[in-house]
C-alpha positions as CSV (number, residue, x, y, z in Angstrom):
1,M,108.9,159.4,19.6
2,A,109.9,157.6,23.0
3,D,106.9,155.5,22.8
4,H,107.6,152.5,20.3
5,S,105.1,150.1,18.9
6,K,104.5,146.6,20.1
7,S,106.0,145.0,17.0
8,R,109.2,147.2,17.5
9,V,109.7,146.0,20.9
10,Q,109.1,142.7,20.1
11,A,111.6,142.7,17.0
12,D,114.3,144.6,19.2
13,A,113.9,141.7,21.8
14,A,114.0,139.1,19.0
15,F,117.1,140.7,17.7
16,L,118.6,141.0,21.1
17,R,118.1,137.2,21.7
18,T,119.7,136.5,18.3
19,Q,122.5,138.7,18.9
20,T,123.2,137.1,22.3
21,Q,122.9,133.6,20.9
22,S,125.4,134.3,18.3
23,L,128.0,136.1,20.7
24,S,127.9,132.9,22.9
25,R,128.2,130.6,20.1
26,N,131.5,132.5,18.6
27,R,132.8,132.5,22.3
28,I,132.2,128.7,22.6
29,L,133.7,128.2,18.9
30,S,136.8,130.4,19.9
31,E,137.3,128.5,23.2
32,T,137.0,125.1,21.2
33,D,139.3,126.2,18.9
34,T,141.8,127.2,21.6
35,V,141.6,123.8,23.3
36,N,142.2,122.0,19.7
37,Q,145.1,124.0,18.9
38,A,146.6,123.3,22.4
39,R,145.9,119.7,21.9
40,E,147.5,119.5,18.4
41,A,150.4,121.3,19.8
42,N,150.8,118.9,22.8
43,T,150.3,115.9,20.4
44,A,153.0,117.2,18.2
45,K,155.3,117.7,20.8
46,L,154.7,114.0,22.1
47,K,155.1,112.4,18.7
48,E,158.3,114.2,18.4
49,R,159.6,112.8,21.5
50,L,158.5,109.3,20.9
51,N,160.2,109.4,17.6
52,K,163.5,110.7,19.2
53,E,163.4,108.0,21.9
54,A,162.7,105.4,19.1
55,L,165.5,106.5,17.2
56,D,167.8,106.5,20.3
57,R,166.7,103.0,21.3
58,A,167.7,102.0,17.4
59,A,171.0,103.5,17.5
60,A,171.8,102.1,21.0
61,P,174.2,99.1,20.7
62,P,172.3,96.1,22.1
63,K,172.7,94.9,25.5
64,P,174.4,91.5,26.2
65,R,172.3,88.9,27.2
66,A,172.9,86.7,30.4
67,R,173.6,83.2,29.5
68,K,171.2,80.8,30.9
69,G,171.8,77.3,32.3
70,T,175.7,77.3,32.2
71,G,176.0,77.4,35.7
72,S,178.2,74.8,37.4
73,A,176.9,73.5,40.6
């Protein structure tokens, strides 16, 4: 029974092509998910840092301004 019919060989080849495409698609989707998760984590850290900086600026006392035009010559 080592000999397989032509249709069996074609079916096996078609199955292997489909399986390979599926595995490739799953790998690509997995990589994409990993990249998206990393980007979302970085975005969250950046937003947190920007919010902290904004709060620090709002809490800091205003700097005194230099007076213009009051110089005596």
